[in-house]
C-alpha positions as CSV (number, residue, x, y, z in Angstrom):
1,M,3.4,21.6,-46.1
2,A,2.5,23.9,-43.5
3,A,5.3,26.0,-41.5
4,K,5.7,25.5,-38.1
5,S,5.2,28.2,-35.6
6,A,8.7,29.7,-34.1
7,G,7.0,30.3,-30.9
8,K,6.6,28.4,-27.8
9,P,3.5,25.9,-27.5
10,A,0.5,27.3,-25.8
11,L,0.3,26.0,-22.0
12,K,-2.6,23.8,-21.0
13,K,-4.9,25.8,-18.5
14,P,-5.5,23.5,-15.4
15,Y,-9.5,24.4,-15.3
16,P,-11.9,25.0,-18.0
17,P,-12.2,28.7,-18.8
18,I,-14.9,30.7,-17.0
19,A,-18.0,31.7,-19.3
20,K,-19.2,35.5,-19.1
21,G,-21.9,36.2,-16.7
22,A,-21.4,32.9,-14.6
23,T,-21.5,32.7,-10.7
24,A,-18.9,32.2,-8.2
25,A,-20.9,28.8,-7.4
26,K,-21.0,27.5,-10.7
27,T,-17.1,28.4,-11.6
28,A,-16.5,26.6,-8.1
29,A,-18.4,23.4,-9.2
30,K,-16.8,23.4,-12.5
31,R,-13.5,23.6,-10.7
32,A,-14.0,21.1,-8.5
33,A,-15.5,18.6,-11.0
34,A,-12.2,19.1,-13.3
35,P,-10.1,15.9,-12.6
36,L,-6.5,16.6,-10.7
37,P,-3.4,16.0,-12.1
38,K,-2.3,12.5,-10.8
39,V,0.8,12.5,-8.5
40,S,2.7,9.2,-9.0
41,K,4.4,7.7,-6.4
42,P,7.9,6.9,-6.4
43,K,8.1,2.7,-6.6
44,Q,9.4,0.8,-3.6
45,K,12.2,-1.8,-4.1
46,L,10.7,-5.0,-3.5
47,V,13.1,-7.4,-1.3
48,R,12.5,-11.1,-1.8
49,D,13.7,-13.4,1.1
50,S,12.8,-16.7,2.7
51,F,12.6,-17.7,6.6
52,T,11.7,-20.6,8.7
53,M,8.9,-20.7,11.3
54,P,7.2,-23.8,13.2
55,R,4.2,-25.4,12.0
56,A,2.0,-24.0,14.4
57,D,2.7,-20.3,13.5
58,F,2.4,-21.4,9.7
59,D,-1.1,-22.6,10.6
60,L,-2.0,-19.1,12.5
61,I,-1.4,-17.9,8.9
62,A,-4.0,-19.9,7.5
63,A,-6.6,-19.6,10.3
64,L,-6.1,-15.5,9.7
65,K,-6.4,-15.9,6.3
66,E,-9.8,-17.9,6.5
67,R,-10.9,-15.4,9.1
68,L,-10.2,-12.5,6.8
69,L,-12.0,-14.3,4.2
70,S,-15.2,-14.4,6.3
71,L,-14.9,-10.7,6.9
72,R,-14.6,-10.7,2.7
73,V,-11.1,-9.6,2.8
74,F,-8.9,-11.5,0.6
75,V,-5.1,-11.0,1.5
76,K,-1.8,-12.9,0.9
77,K,0.5,-14.5,3.1
78,S,2.8,-11.5,2.5
79,E,0.3,-8.9,3.3
80,L,-0.8,-10.8,6.4
81,L,2.7,-10.9,7.6
82,R,3.8,-7.1,6.7
83,A,0.3,-6.2,8.7
84,G,1.9,-8.1,11.5
85,L,5.0,-5.9,11.3
86,H,2.9,-2.9,11.5
87,A,1.0,-4.1,14.4
88,L,4.2,-4.8,16.4
89,T,5.4,-1.3,15.5
90,G,2.5,0.2,17.2
91,L,3.2,-1.8,20.9
92,D,5.2,-0.1,23.4
93,D,8.4,-1.5,24.4
94,A,7.1,-3.6,27.4
95,K,4.5,-5.2,25.3
96,L,6.9,-5.8,22.5
97,A,9.6,-7.5,24.7
98,S,7.2,-9.4,26.4
99,T,5.6,-10.6,23.0
100,M,9.2,-11.7,21.6
101,K,9.8,-13.4,24.8
102,G,6.7,-15.6,24.6
103,L,8.1,-16.9,21.1
104,T,10.1,-20.5,21.0
105,P,13.4,-19.8,19.7
106,L,14.5,-21.9,16.5
107,K,17.6,-23.3,15.4
108,P,19.2,-21.0,12.7
109,G,19.5,-22.5,9.4
110,R,17.1,-24.5,7.3
111,P,15.4,-27.6,8.4
112,K,16.3,-31.1,7.3
113,N,14.0,-32.8,4.8
114,S,11.8,-35.0,6.5
115,D,10.9,-36.9,3.4
């Protein structure tokens, strides 16, 4: 059995060692080709919710999904709704207020089953 070394383990160097006689351009190229360490993003907590909307608005989602498919962009319903929120955030106050006033108000609560 080999004896363990009492010292700290050697640290990894972030870039490959420079060869003797290497030019600055070669050294820069080697360093540029070296992979950068990955920086992990903190996970966002997801929130699940449900809501009610008129059939016409629901059909708009389907139409937008078809339009995006023709552009070869596949999106989920939730991604489309999130994109809409980001688009609304970019509106100025007057345009946002007029957009919201143009919506038909809905009754609160779940709709009754029509089955």
